[in-house]
All heavy atoms as a GROMACS GRO file, in nm:
protein
  578
    1MET      N    1   1.602  -1.898   0.946
    1MET     CA    2   1.498  -1.799   0.919
    1MET      C    3   1.559  -1.660   0.926
    1MET      O    4   1.635  -1.627   1.015
    1MET     CB    5   1.386  -1.814   1.021
    1MET     CG    6   1.272  -1.723   0.999
    1MET     SD    7   1.139  -1.764   1.114
    1MET     CE    8   1.054  -1.612   1.113
    2GLU      N    9   1.523  -1.576   0.828
    2GLU     CA   10   1.574  -1.440   0.825
    2GLU      C   11   1.503  -1.353   0.929
    2GLU      O   12   1.385  -1.374   0.955
    2GLU     CB   13   1.553  -1.379   0.687
    2GLU     CG   14   1.637  -1.442   0.580
    2GLU     CD   15   1.619  -1.371   0.447
    2GLU    OE1   16   1.598  -1.248   0.448
    2GLU    OE2   17   1.625  -1.438   0.345
    3PRO      N   18   1.575  -1.256   0.986
    3PRO     CA   19   1.506  -1.164   1.078
    3PRO      C   20   1.405  -1.080   1.001
    3PRO      O   21   1.418  -1.061   0.880
    3PRO     CB   22   1.620  -1.077   1.132
    3PRO     CG   23   1.730  -1.090   1.034
    3PRO     CD   24   1.715  -1.225   0.968
    4PRO      N   25   1.304  -1.029   1.070
    4PRO     CA   26   1.202  -0.949   1.000
    4PRO      C   27   1.263  -0.822   0.941
    4PRO      O   28   1.358  -0.766   0.996
    4PRO     CB   29   1.100  -0.917   1.108
    4PRO     CG   30   1.171  -0.935   1.236
    4PRO     CD   31   1.278  -1.038   1.212
    5LEU      N   32   1.207  -0.777   0.831
    5LEU     CA   33   1.249  -0.654   0.766
    5LEU      C   34   1.207  -0.536   0.852
    5LEU      O   35   1.093  -0.528   0.896
    5LEU     CB   36   1.186  -0.643   0.628
    5LEU     CG   37   1.213  -0.516   0.550
    5LEU    CD1   38   1.360  -0.506   0.515
    5LEU    CD2   39   1.130  -0.513   0.424
    6ILE      N   40   1.300  -0.447   0.879
    6ILE     CA   41   1.270  -0.328   0.959
    6ILE      C   42   1.265  -0.208   0.865
    6ILE      O   43   1.358  -0.182   0.790
    6ILE     CB   44   1.376  -0.307   1.068
    6ILE    CG1   45   1.377  -0.426   1.163
    6ILE    CG2   46   1.351  -0.177   1.142
    6ILE    CD1   47   1.489  -0.423   1.263
    7ILE      N   48   1.153  -0.138   0.869
    7ILE     CA   49   1.133  -0.022   0.783
    7ILE      C   50   1.121   0.102   0.871
    7ILE      O   51   1.046   0.102   0.968
    7ILE     CB   52   1.006  -0.038   0.697
    7ILE    CG1   53   1.020  -0.159   0.606
    7ILE    CG2   54   0.978   0.088   0.617
    7ILE    CD1   55   0.895  -0.194   0.530
    8THR      N   56   1.195   0.204   0.837
    8THR     CA   57   1.190   0.330   0.910
    8THR      C   58   1.128   0.436   0.821
    8THR      O   59   1.166   0.450   0.705
    8THR     CB   60   1.331   0.374   0.953
    8THR    OG1   61   1.391   0.271   1.031
    8THR    CG2   62   1.326   0.502   1.033
    9VAL      N   63   1.034   0.509   0.874
    9VAL     CA   64   0.968   0.616   0.799
    9VAL      C   65   1.005   0.748   0.863
    9VAL      O   66   0.995   0.763   0.984
    9VAL     CB   67   0.814   0.597   0.800
    9VAL    CG1   68   0.747   0.711   0.728
    9VAL    CG2   69   0.779   0.463   0.740
   10VAL      N   70   1.047   0.841   0.780
   10VAL     CA   71   1.083   0.974   0.828
   10VAL      C   72   0.995   1.074   0.756
   10VAL      O   73   0.987   1.073   0.634
   10VAL     CB   74   1.232   1.005   0.801
   10VAL    CG1   75   1.265   1.146   0.846
   10VAL    CG2   76   1.322   0.902   0.867
   11LYS      N   77   0.928   1.158   0.832
   11LYS     CA   78   0.842   1.258   0.772
   11LYS      C   79   0.914   1.392   0.772
   11LYS      O   80   0.970   1.434   0.873
   11LYS     CB   81   0.711   1.270   0.851
   11LYS     CG   82   0.613   1.366   0.791
   11LYS     CD   83   0.483   1.367   0.870
   11LYS     CE   84   0.388   1.468   0.809
   11LYS     NZ   85   0.262   1.473   0.882
   12GLY      N   86   0.915   1.456   0.656
   12GLY     CA   87   0.979   1.586   0.646
   12GLY      C   88   0.936   1.654   0.517
   12GLY      O   89   0.882   1.590   0.427
   13SER      N   90   0.963   1.780   0.507
   13SER     CA   91   0.927   1.851   0.384
   13SER      C   92   1.029   1.817   0.276
   13SER      O   93   1.143   1.782   0.303
   13SER     CB   94   0.925   2.002   0.408
   13SER     OG   95   1.057   2.048   0.432
   14LEU      N   96   0.985   1.826   0.151
   14LEU     CA   97   1.076   1.794   0.040
   14LEU      C   98   1.193   1.891   0.036
   14LEU      O   99   1.306   1.852   0.008
   14LEU     CB  100   0.999   1.797  -0.092
   14LEU     CG  101   0.896   1.687  -0.111
   14LEU    CD1  102   0.822   1.706  -0.242
   14LEU    CD2  103   0.961   1.551  -0.106
   15SER      N  104   1.167   2.017   0.064
   15SER     CA  105   1.278   2.113   0.062
   15SER      C  106   1.371   2.091   0.181
   15SER      O  107   1.491   2.114   0.171
   15SER     CB  108   1.224   2.256   0.061
   15SER     OG  109   1.144   2.279   0.175
   16GLY      N  110   1.316   2.043   0.291
   16GLY     CA  111   1.395   2.021   0.411
   16GLY      C  112   1.490   1.903   0.401
   16GLY      O  113   1.590   1.897   0.472
   17ILE      N  114   1.460   1.807   0.313
   17ILE     CA  115   1.547   1.690   0.301
   17ILE      C  116   1.644   1.701   0.184
   17ILE      O  117   1.718   1.608   0.155
   17ILE     CB  118   1.466   1.559   0.291
   17ILE    CG1  119   1.374   1.560   0.170
   17ILE    CG2  120   1.388   1.533   0.419
   17ILE    CD1  121   1.303   1.428   0.146
   18GLY      N  122   1.642   1.816   0.117
   18GLY     CA  123   1.743   1.843   0.016
   18GLY      C  124   1.712   1.798  -0.125
   18GLY      O  125   1.804   1.781  -0.205
   19TRP      N  126   1.586   1.780  -0.158
   19TRP     CA  127   1.553   1.745  -0.297
   19TRP      C  128   1.583   1.863  -0.386
   19TRP      O  129   1.551   1.977  -0.355
   19TRP     CB  130   1.404   1.708  -0.308
   19TRP     CG  131   1.376   1.567  -0.274
   19TRP    CD1  132   1.346   1.519  -0.151
   19TRP    CD2  133   1.378   1.455  -0.363
   19TRP    NE1  134   1.328   1.384  -0.157
   19TRP    CE2  135   1.347   1.342  -0.287
   19TRP    CE3  136   1.402   1.439  -0.497
   19TRP    CZ2  137   1.340   1.215  -0.341
   19TRP    CZ3  138   1.396   1.313  -0.552
   19TRP    CH2  139   1.364   1.203  -0.474
   20LYS      N  140   1.640   1.834  -0.500
   20LYS     CA  141   1.668   1.939  -0.598
   20LYS      C  142   1.535   1.985  -0.658
   20LYS      O  143   1.449   1.902  -0.689
   20LYS     CB  144   1.760   1.887  -0.707
   20LYS     CG  145   1.898   1.855  -0.654
   20LYS     CD  146   1.990   1.812  -0.764
   20LYS     CE  147   2.128   1.783  -0.708
   20LYS     NZ  148   2.221   1.738  -0.811
   21PRO      N  149   1.517   2.115  -0.670
   21PRO     CA  150   1.389   2.168  -0.717
   21PRO      C  151   1.341   2.108  -0.850
   21PRO      O  152   1.221   2.089  -0.869
   21PRO     CB  153   1.416   2.318  -0.731
   21PRO     CG  154   1.527   2.346  -0.637
   21PRO     CD  155   1.612   2.222  -0.636
   22GLN      N  156   1.432   2.076  -0.940
   22GLN     CA  157   1.390   2.023  -1.070
   22GLN      C  158   1.331   1.882  -1.060
   22GLN      O  159   1.266   1.835  -1.153
   22GLN     CB  160   1.505   2.025  -1.173
   22GLN     CG  161   1.617   1.929  -1.144
   22GLN     CD  162   1.734   1.991  -1.071
   22GLN    OE1  163   1.717   2.084  -0.993
   22GLN    NE2  164   1.854   1.939  -1.094
   23TYR      N  165   1.351   1.812  -0.948
   23TYR     CA  166   1.298   1.676  -0.932
   23TYR      C  167   1.170   1.670  -0.849
   23TYR      O  168   1.105   1.566  -0.842
   23TYR     CB  169   1.402   1.586  -0.865
   23TYR     CG  170   1.528   1.572  -0.945
   23TYR    CD1  171   1.652   1.594  -0.886
   23TYR    CD2  172   1.526   1.537  -1.080
   23TYR    CE1  173   1.769   1.582  -0.958
   23TYR    CE2  174   1.642   1.526  -1.154
   23TYR     CZ  175   1.763   1.548  -1.092
   23TYR     OH  176   1.879   1.536  -1.165
   24ILE      N  177   1.134   1.779  -0.784
   24ILE     CA  178   1.019   1.777  -0.693
   24ILE      C  179   0.888   1.744  -0.766
   24ILE      O  180   0.810   1.663  -0.718
   24ILE     CB  181   1.009   1.909  -0.614
   24ILE    CG1  182   1.125   1.915  -0.514
   24ILE    CG2  183   0.875   1.920  -0.542
   24ILE    CD1  184   1.132   2.043  -0.433
   25GLN      N  185   0.864   1.801  -0.881
   25GLN     CA  186   0.741   1.772  -0.953
   25GLN      C  187   0.734   1.626  -0.994
   25GLN      O  188   0.629   1.562  -0.983
   25GLN     CB  189   0.727   1.862  -1.077
   25GLN     CG  190   0.594   1.845  -1.149
   25GLN     CD  191   0.474   1.873  -1.060
   25GLN    OE1  192   0.475   1.964  -0.976
   25GLN    NE2  193   0.369   1.796  -1.075
   26HIS      N  194   0.845   1.568  -1.037
   26HIS     CA  195   0.848   1.426  -1.073
   26HIS      C  196   0.820   1.337  -0.951
   26HIS      O  197   0.750   1.237  -0.961
   26HIS     CB  198   0.983   1.388  -1.135
   26HIS     CG  199   1.008   1.452  -1.266
   26HIS    ND1  200   0.935   1.425  -1.379
   26HIS    CD2  201   1.099   1.546  -1.303
   26HIS    CE1  202   0.980   1.496  -1.480
   26HIS    NE2  203   1.080   1.572  -1.436
   27LEU      N  204   0.873   1.377  -0.837
   27LEU     CA  205   0.849   1.302  -0.714
   27LEU      C  206   0.702   1.308  -0.675
   27LEU      O  207   0.642   1.205  -0.639
   27LEU     CB  208   0.936   1.356  -0.600
   27LEU     CG  209   0.916   1.289  -0.465
   27LEU    CD1  210   0.954   1.141  -0.470
   27LEU    CD2  211   0.996   1.360  -0.358
   28LYS      N  212   0.641   1.424  -0.685
   28LYS     CA  213   0.498   1.437  -0.653
   28LYS      C  214   0.413   1.351  -0.745
   28LYS      O  215   0.317   1.288  -0.701
   28LYS     CB  216   0.455   1.584  -0.662
   28LYS     CG  217   0.508   1.669  -0.549
   28LYS     CD  218   0.462   1.813  -0.564
   28LYS     CE  219   0.513   1.899  -0.450
   28LYS     NZ  220   0.471   2.039  -0.462
   29GLU      N  221   0.450   1.345  -0.873
   29GLU     CA  222   0.377   1.261  -0.968
   29GLU      C  223   0.393   1.113  -0.933
   29GLU      O  224   0.296   1.037  -0.939
   29GLU     CB  225   0.425   1.288  -1.110
   29GLU     CG  226   0.386   1.424  -1.161
   29GLU     CD  227   0.454   1.463  -1.291
   29GLU    OE1  228   0.523   1.378  -1.351
   29GLU    OE2  229   0.440   1.580  -1.333
   30LEU      N  230   0.513   1.072  -0.894
   30LEU     CA  231   0.537   0.933  -0.855
   30LEU      C  232   0.455   0.897  -0.731
   30LEU      O  233   0.393   0.791  -0.725
   30LEU     CB  234   0.686   0.910  -0.828
   30LEU     CG  235   0.723   0.771  -0.778
   30LEU    CD1  236   0.689   0.664  -0.882
   30LEU    CD2  237   0.869   0.765  -0.741
   31VAL      N  238   0.454   0.985  -0.633
   31VAL     CA  239   0.377   0.960  -0.511
   31VAL      C  240   0.229   0.946  -0.544
   31VAL      O  241   0.160   0.857  -0.492
   31VAL     CB  242   0.401   1.071  -0.407
   31VAL    CG1  243   0.301   1.062  -0.293
   31VAL    CG2  244   0.543   1.064  -0.354
   32SER      N  245   0.178   1.029  -0.633
   32SER     CA  246   0.038   1.021  -0.674
   32SER      C  247   0.008   0.888  -0.742
   32SER      O  248  -0.094   0.824  -0.714
   32SER     CB  249   0.004   1.138  -0.766
   32SER     OG  250  -0.128   1.129  -0.811
   33ILE      N  251   0.096   0.844  -0.832
   33ILE     CA  252   0.078   0.716  -0.901
   33ILE      C  253   0.076   0.601  -0.802
   33ILE      O  254  -0.011   0.513  -0.806
   33ILE     CB  255   0.187   0.696  -1.007
   33ILE    CG1  256   0.166   0.795  -1.122
   33ILE    CG2  257   0.190   0.553  -1.058
   33ILE    CD1  258   0.285   0.803  -1.218
   34VAL      N  259   0.172   0.600  -0.710
   34VAL     CA  260   0.180   0.492  -0.610
   34VAL      C  261   0.056   0.493  -0.521
   34VAL      O  262  -0.001   0.388  -0.491
   34VAL     CB  263   0.310   0.503  -0.527
   34VAL    CG1  264   0.308   0.407  -0.410
   34VAL    CG2  265   0.432   0.479  -0.616
   35HIS      N  266   0.011   0.611  -0.481
   35HIS     CA  267  -0.109   0.621  -0.397
   35HIS      C  268  -0.231   0.561  -0.468
   35HIS      O  269  -0.306   0.483  -0.409
   35HIS     CB  270  -0.136   0.767  -0.361
   35HIS     CG  271  -0.266   0.789  -0.294
   35HIS    ND1  272  -0.290   0.753  -0.162
   35HIS    CD2  273  -0.383   0.839  -0.340
   35HIS    CE1  274  -0.415   0.782  -0.131
   35HIS    NE2  275  -0.473   0.834  -0.236
   36HIS      N  276  -0.250   0.596  -0.595
   36HIS     CA  277  -0.364   0.543  -0.670
   36HIS      C  278  -0.352   0.392  -0.688
   36HIS      O  279  -0.450   0.319  -0.676
   36HIS     CB  280  -0.376   0.612  -0.806
   36HIS     CG  281  -0.435   0.748  -0.797
   36HIS    ND1  282  -0.359   0.862  -0.792
   36HIS    CD2  283  -0.564   0.789  -0.789
   36HIS    CE1  284  -0.438   0.966  -0.782
   36HIS    NE2  285  -0.564   0.925  -0.780
   37LEU      N  286  -0.233   0.343  -0.716
   37LEU     CA  287  -0.212   0.199  -0.733
   37LEU      C  288  -0.246   0.123  -0.605
   37LEU      O  289  -0.318   0.022  -0.608
   37LEU     CB  290  -0.067   0.172  -0.775
   37LEU     CG  291  -0.030   0.026  -0.790
   37LEU    CD1  292  -0.107  -0.038  -0.905
   37LEU    CD2  293   0.120   0.012  -0.813
   38VAL      N  294  -0.198   0.171  -0.492
   38VAL     CA  295  -0.224   0.104  -0.364
   38VAL      C  296  -0.374   0.111  -0.330
   38VAL      O  297  -0.433   0.011  -0.288
   38VAL     CB  298  -0.138   0.166  -0.252
   38VAL    CG1  299  -0.182   0.117  -0.115
   38VAL    CG2  300   0.009   0.136  -0.276
   39SER      N  301  -0.436   0.226  -0.351
   39SER     CA  302  -0.579   0.241  -0.322
   39SER      C  303  -0.662   0.144  -0.407
   39SER      O  304  -0.753   0.078  -0.356
   39SER     CB  305  -0.625   0.384  -0.350
   39SER     OG  306  -0.559   0.472  -0.264
   40HIS      N  307  -0.631   0.133  -0.534
   40HIS     CA  308  -0.708   0.045  -0.622
   40HIS      C  309  -0.681  -0.102  -0.589
   40HIS      O  310  -0.772  -0.185  -0.599
   40HIS     CB  311  -0.674   0.074  -0.768
   40HIS     CG  312  -0.729   0.204  -0.815
   40HIS    ND1  313  -0.767   0.226  -0.945
   40HIS    CD2  314  -0.754   0.320  -0.749
   40HIS    CE1  315  -0.812   0.349  -0.957
   40HIS    NE2  316  -0.804   0.407  -0.839
   41THR      N  317  -0.559  -0.134  -0.549
   41THR     CA  318  -0.526  -0.271  -0.511
   41THR      C  319  -0.608  -0.315  -0.391
   41THR      O  320  -0.666  -0.424  -0.390
   41THR     CB  321  -0.376  -0.285  -0.482
   41THR    OG1  322  -0.302  -0.248  -0.599
   41THR    CG2  323  -0.340  -0.427  -0.442
   42PHE      N  324  -0.616  -0.231  -0.288
   42PHE     CA  325  -0.695  -0.266  -0.170
   42PHE      C  326  -0.844  -0.272  -0.202
   42PHE      O  327  -0.916  -0.357  -0.150
   42PHE     CB  328  -0.667  -0.170  -0.054
   42PHE     CG  329  -0.542  -0.204   0.020
   42PHE    CD1  330  -0.428  -0.128   0.004
   42PHE    CD2  331  -0.536  -0.313   0.105
   42PHE    CE1  332  -0.312  -0.160   0.072
   42PHE    CE2  333  -0.422  -0.346   0.173
   42PHE     CZ  334  -0.308  -0.268   0.156
   43SER      N  335  -0.891  -0.184  -0.288
   43SER     CA  336  -1.032  -0.190  -0.329
   43SER      C  337  -1.062  -0.319  -0.404
   43SER      O  338  -1.167  -0.382  -0.383
   43SER     CB  339  -1.067  -0.071  -0.419
   43SER     OG  340  -1.058   0.048  -0.346
   44PHE      N  341  -0.971  -0.362  -0.488
   44PHE     CA  342  -0.989  -0.486  -0.562
   44PHE      C  343  -0.987  -0.606  -0.468
   44PHE      O  344  -1.068  -0.698  -0.481
   44PHE     CB  345  -0.880  -0.500  -0.669
   44PHE     CG  346  -0.898  -0.618  -0.760
   44PHE    CD1  347  -1.016  -0.638  -0.829
   44PHE    CD2  348  -0.795  -0.709  -0.776
   44PHE    CE1  349  -1.032  -0.748  -0.912
   44PHE    CE2  350  -0.810  -0.818  -0.859
   44PHE     CZ  351  -0.929  -0.838  -0.928
   45LEU      N  352  -0.900  -0.604  -0.370
   45LEU     CA  353  -0.896  -0.712  -0.270
   45LEU      C  354  -1.028  -0.717  -0.193
   45LEU      O  355  -1.083  -0.826  -0.171
   45LEU     CB  356  -0.780  -0.691  -0.174
   45LEU     CG  357  -0.769  -0.791  -0.060
   45LEU    CD1  358  -0.746  -0.932  -0.113
   45LEU    CD2  359  -0.659  -0.750   0.035
   46LYS      N  360  -1.080  -0.604  -0.154
   46LYS     CA  361  -1.209  -0.597  -0.084
   46LYS      C  362  -1.319  -0.655  -0.172
   46LYS      O  363  -1.402  -0.733  -0.126
   46LYS     CB  364  -1.239  -0.452  -0.047
   46LYS     CG  365  -1.368  -0.433   0.027
   46LYS     CD  366  -1.387  -0.285   0.059
   46LYS     CE  367  -1.522  -0.256   0.117
   46LYS     NZ  368  -1.542  -0.112   0.142
   47TYR      N  369  -1.319  -0.619  -0.299
   47TYR     CA  370  -1.419  -0.670  -0.394
   47TYR      C  371  -1.411  -0.823  -0.402
   47TYR      O  372  -1.514  -0.892  -0.396
   47TYR     CB  373  -1.392  -0.607  -0.531
   47TYR     CG  374  -1.471  -0.667  -0.644
   47TYR    CD1  375  -1.601  -0.626  -0.669
   47TYR    CD2  376  -1.415  -0.764  -0.725
   47TYR    CE1  377  -1.675  -0.680  -0.773
   47TYR    CE2  378  -1.488  -0.820  -0.830
   47TYR     CZ  379  -1.617  -0.778  -0.853
   47TYR     OH  380  -1.688  -0.833  -0.956
   48ILE      N  381  -1.290  -0.876  -0.414
   48ILE     CA  382  -1.273  -1.022  -0.424
   48ILE      C  383  -1.325  -1.090  -0.298
   48ILE      O  384  -1.400  -1.189  -0.306
   48ILE     CB  385  -1.125  -1.057  -0.448
   48ILE    CG1  386  -1.083  -1.014  -0.588
   48ILE    CG2  387  -1.102  -1.207  -0.429
   48ILE    CD1  388  -0.934  -1.025  -0.614
   49CYS      N  389  -1.288  -1.041  -0.183
   49CYS     CA  390  -1.329  -1.104  -0.057
   49CYS      C  391  -1.480  -1.097  -0.038
   49CYS      O  392  -1.542  -1.195   0.005
   49CYS     CB  393  -1.257  -1.039   0.061
   49CYS     SG  394  -1.082  -1.082   0.069
   50ILE      N  395  -1.541  -0.985  -0.070
   50ILE     CA  396  -1.687  -0.972  -0.055
   50ILE      C  397  -1.759  -1.070  -0.147
   50ILE      O  398  -1.853  -1.138  -0.106
   50ILE     CB  399  -1.732  -0.827  -0.081
   50ILE    CG1  400  -1.688  -0.739   0.036
   50ILE    CG2  401  -1.882  -0.819  -0.102
   50ILE    CD1  402  -1.709  -0.591   0.013
   51HIS      N  403  -1.713  -1.082  -0.271
   51HIS     CA  404  -1.778  -1.174  -0.364
   51HIS      C  405  -1.754  -1.320  -0.326
   51HIS      O  406  -1.843  -1.403  -0.345
   51HIS     CB  407  -1.734  -1.144  -0.508
   51HIS     CG  408  -1.804  -1.026  -0.564
   51HIS    ND1  409  -1.927  -1.035  -0.625
   51HIS    CD2  410  -1.772  -0.894  -0.565
   51HIS    CE1  411  -1.967  -0.916  -0.661
   51HIS    NE2  412  -1.874  -0.828  -0.627
   52GLU      N  413  -1.638  -1.349  -0.272
   52GLU     CA  414  -1.614  -1.486  -0.225
   52GLU      C  415  -1.706  -1.519  -0.108
   52GLU      O  416  -1.757  -1.630  -0.098
   52GLU     CB  417  -1.468  -1.504  -0.186
   52GLU     CG  418  -1.374  -1.519  -0.303
   52GLU     CD  419  -1.404  -1.642  -0.387
   52GLU    OE1  420  -1.435  -1.749  -0.332
   52GLU    OE2  421  -1.396  -1.629  -0.510
   53LEU      N  422  -1.727  -1.424  -0.019
   53LEU     CA  423  -1.817  -1.446   0.095
   53LEU      C  424  -1.961  -1.465   0.048
   53LEU      O  425  -2.036  -1.543   0.107
   53LEU     CB  426  -1.808  -1.331   0.194
   53LEU     CG  427  -1.689  -1.332   0.288
   53LEU    CD1  428  -1.679  -1.200   0.362
   53LEU    CD2  429  -1.697  -1.448   0.384
   54GLU      N  430  -2.001  -1.391  -0.055
   54GLU     CA  431  -2.137  -1.406  -0.108
   54GLU      C  432  -2.155  -1.544  -0.173
   54GLU      O  433  -2.262  -1.605  -0.162
   54GLU     CB  434  -2.166  -1.297  -0.211
   54GLU     CG  435  -2.187  -1.161  -0.150
   54GLU     CD  436  -2.207  -1.052  -0.254
   54GLU    OE1  437  -2.193  -1.080  -0.376
   54GLU    OE2  438  -2.235  -0.938  -0.216
   55ASP      N  439  -2.051  -1.592  -0.241
   55ASP     CA  440  -2.059  -1.721  -0.310
   55ASP      C  441  -2.043  -1.840  -0.216
   55ASP      O  442  -2.103  -1.945  -0.236
   55ASP     CB  443  -1.952  -1.730  -0.419
   55ASP     CG  444  -1.977  -1.632  -0.533
   55ASP    OD1  445  -2.092  -1.583  -0.543
   55ASP    OD2  446  -1.883  -1.606  -0.609
   56ASP      N  447  -1.960  -1.823  -0.115
   56ASP     CA  448  -1.929  -1.934  -0.025
   56ASP      C  449  -1.914  -1.880   0.117
   56ASP      O  450  -1.814  -1.815   0.149
   56ASP     CB  451  -1.800  -2.003  -0.070
   56ASP     CG  452  -1.763  -2.123   0.016
   56ASP    OD1  453  -1.841  -2.160   0.106
   56ASP    OD2  454  -1.655  -2.180  -0.008
   57HIS      N  455  -2.011  -1.906   0.201
   57HIS     CA  456  -2.008  -1.855   0.338
   57HIS      C  457  -1.899  -1.919   0.422
   57HIS      O  458  -1.869  -1.873   0.531
   57HIS     CB  459  -2.145  -1.872   0.406
   57HIS     CG  460  -2.251  -1.790   0.341
   57HIS    ND1  461  -2.255  -1.654   0.353
   57HIS    CD2  462  -2.354  -1.824   0.260
   57HIS    CE1  463  -2.357  -1.607   0.285
   57HIS    NE2  464  -2.419  -1.707   0.225
   58ARG      N  465  -1.838  -2.025   0.370
   58ARG     CA  466  -1.728  -2.089   0.442
   58ARG      C  467  -1.593  -2.027   0.405
   58ARG      O  468  -1.490  -2.068   0.457
   58ARG     CB  469  -1.725  -2.239   0.411
   58ARG     CG  470  -1.849  -2.312   0.464
   58ARG     CD  471  -1.854  -2.454   0.415
   58ARG     NE  472  -1.869  -2.450   0.269
   58ARG     CZ  473  -1.819  -2.541   0.187
   58ARG    NH1  474  -1.754  -2.643   0.232
   58ARG    NH2  475  -1.836  -2.530   0.056
   59PHE      N  476  -1.594  -1.929   0.316
   59PHE     CA  477  -1.470  -1.861   0.275
   59PHE      C  478  -1.405  -1.797   0.398
   59PHE      O  479  -1.468  -1.722   0.470
   59PHE     CB  480  -1.501  -1.755   0.170
   59PHE     CG  481  -1.383  -1.671   0.131
   59PHE    CD1  482  -1.279  -1.726   0.058
   59PHE    CD2  483  -1.376  -1.538   0.168
   59PHE    CE1  484  -1.170  -1.648   0.021
   59PHE    CE2  485  -1.268  -1.461   0.132
   59PHE     CZ  486  -1.165  -1.515   0.058
   60LEU      N  487  -1.280  -1.830   0.421
   60LEU     CA  488  -1.209  -1.781   0.539
   60LEU      C  489  -1.121  -1.663   0.500
   60LEU      O  490  -1.005  -1.678   0.463
   60LEU     CB  491  -1.124  -1.893   0.601
   60LEU     CG  492  -1.203  -2.017   0.645
   60LEU    CD1  493  -1.110  -2.127   0.693
   60LEU    CD2  494  -1.302  -1.980   0.754
   61SER      N  495  -1.178  -1.545   0.510
   61SER     CA  496  -1.104  -1.424   0.469
   61SER      C  497  -0.982  -1.401   0.557
   61SER      O  498  -0.884  -1.342   0.512
   61SER     CB  499  -1.195  -1.303   0.470
   61SER     OG  500  -1.248  -1.282   0.598
   62GLN      N  501  -0.983  -1.447   0.682
   62GLN     CA  502  -0.869  -1.425   0.770
   62GLN      C  503  -0.744  -1.499   0.721
   62GLN      O  504  -0.633  -1.465   0.758
   62GLN     CB  505  -0.899  -1.462   0.916
   62GLN     CG  506  -0.922  -1.610   0.941
   62GLN     CD  507  -1.068  -1.650   0.933
   62GLN    OE1  508  -1.149  -1.577   0.876
   62GLN    NE2  509  -1.102  -1.763   0.988
   63ASP      N  510  -0.763  -1.597   0.633
   63ASP     CA  511  -0.647  -1.664   0.574
   63ASP      C  512  -0.576  -1.574   0.473
   63ASP      O  513  -0.459  -1.594   0.442
   63ASP     CB  514  -0.688  -1.792   0.502
   63ASP     CG  515  -0.735  -1.901   0.599
   63ASP    OD1  516  -0.707  -1.887   0.721
   63ASP    OD2  517  -0.798  -1.996   0.553
   64PHE      N  518  -0.646  -1.474   0.422
   64PHE     CA  519  -0.590  -1.387   0.319
   64PHE      C  520  -0.565  -1.246   0.369
   64PHE      O  521  -0.476  -1.177   0.320
   64PHE     CB  522  -0.685  -1.382   0.198
   64PHE     CG  523  -0.708  -1.517   0.138
   64PHE    CD1  524  -0.822  -1.589   0.170
   64PHE    CD2  525  -0.616  -1.572   0.054
   64PHE    CE1  526  -0.845  -1.714   0.117
   64PHE    CE2  527  -0.636  -1.699  -0.001
   64PHE     CZ  528  -0.751  -1.769   0.031
   65ILE      N  529  -0.646  -1.200   0.463
   65ILE     CA  530  -0.631  -1.065   0.517
   65ILE      C  531  -0.574  -1.077   0.658
   65ILE      O  532  -0.642  -1.113   0.751
   65ILE     CB  533  -0.766  -0.992   0.520
   65ILE    CG1  534  -0.827  -0.987   0.381
   65ILE    CG2  535  -0.750  -0.852   0.577
   65ILE    CD1  536  -0.967  -0.932   0.376
   66ASN      N  537  -0.445  -1.049   0.668
   66ASN     CA  538  -0.377  -1.061   0.797
   66ASN      C  539  -0.272  -0.952   0.809
   66ASN      O  540  -0.258  -0.867   0.721
   66ASN     CB  541  -0.315  -1.201   0.812
   66ASN     CG  542  -0.230  -1.238   0.693
   66ASN    OD1  543  -0.151  -1.156   0.644
   66ASN    ND2  544  -0.246  -1.358   0.643
   67ASP      N  545  -0.196  -0.954   0.918
   67ASP     CA  546  -0.097  -0.850   0.942
   67ASP      C  547   0.008  -0.840   0.833
   67ASP      O  548   0.057  -0.732   0.802
   67ASP     CB  549  -0.028  -0.872   1.078
   67ASP     CG  550  -0.122  -0.848   1.193
   67ASP    OD1  551  -0.225  -0.782   1.172
   67ASP    OD2  552  -0.092  -0.896   1.304
   68THR      N  553   0.044  -0.953   0.772
   68THR     CA  554   0.149  -0.948   0.670
   68THR      C  555   0.100  -0.878   0.543
   68THR      O  556   0.181  -0.828   0.467
   68THR     CB  557   0.198  -1.090   0.634
   68THR    OG1  558   0.088  -1.168   0.586
   68THR    CG2  559   0.260  -1.156   0.754
   69LEU      N  560  -0.030  -0.871   0.523
   69LEU     CA  561  -0.084  -0.800   0.407
   69LEU      C  562  -0.059  -0.650   0.420
   69LEU      O  563  -0.035  -0.582   0.322
   69LEU     CB  564  -0.234  -0.827   0.393
   69LEU     CG  565  -0.306  -0.755   0.279
   69LEU    CD1  566  -0.255  -0.804   0.145
   69LEU    CD2  567  -0.455  -0.774   0.290
   70PHE      N  568  -0.064  -0.600   0.541
   70PHE     CA  569  -0.049  -0.457   0.563
   70PHE      C  570   0.091  -0.426   0.604
   70PHE      O  571   0.137  -0.324   0.612
   70PHE     CB  572  -0.148  -0.409   0.668
   70PHE     CG  573  -0.290  -0.438   0.630
   70PHE    CD1  574  -0.358  -0.546   0.683
   70PHE    CD2  575  -0.354  -0.360   0.537
   70PHE    CE1  576  -0.488  -0.574   0.648
   70PHE    CE2  577  -0.485  -0.387   0.500
   70PHE     CZ  578  -0.552  -0.494   0.556
   0.00000   0.00000   0.00000
């Protein structure tokens, strides 16, 4: 079994981490696209789970929504 993936997040300003000024606007656009994609994905998952619960009260959402999802 492989060890778990370790992710490190560092918060800093774009100018403070040395981004070249000509790339900053492209980076902001990419971050916006990723944010919208993730937001819509979670909304769609919520929609699916709610409709499954309405159709079948035995639907076990905990089988699909767990720590590995986040």
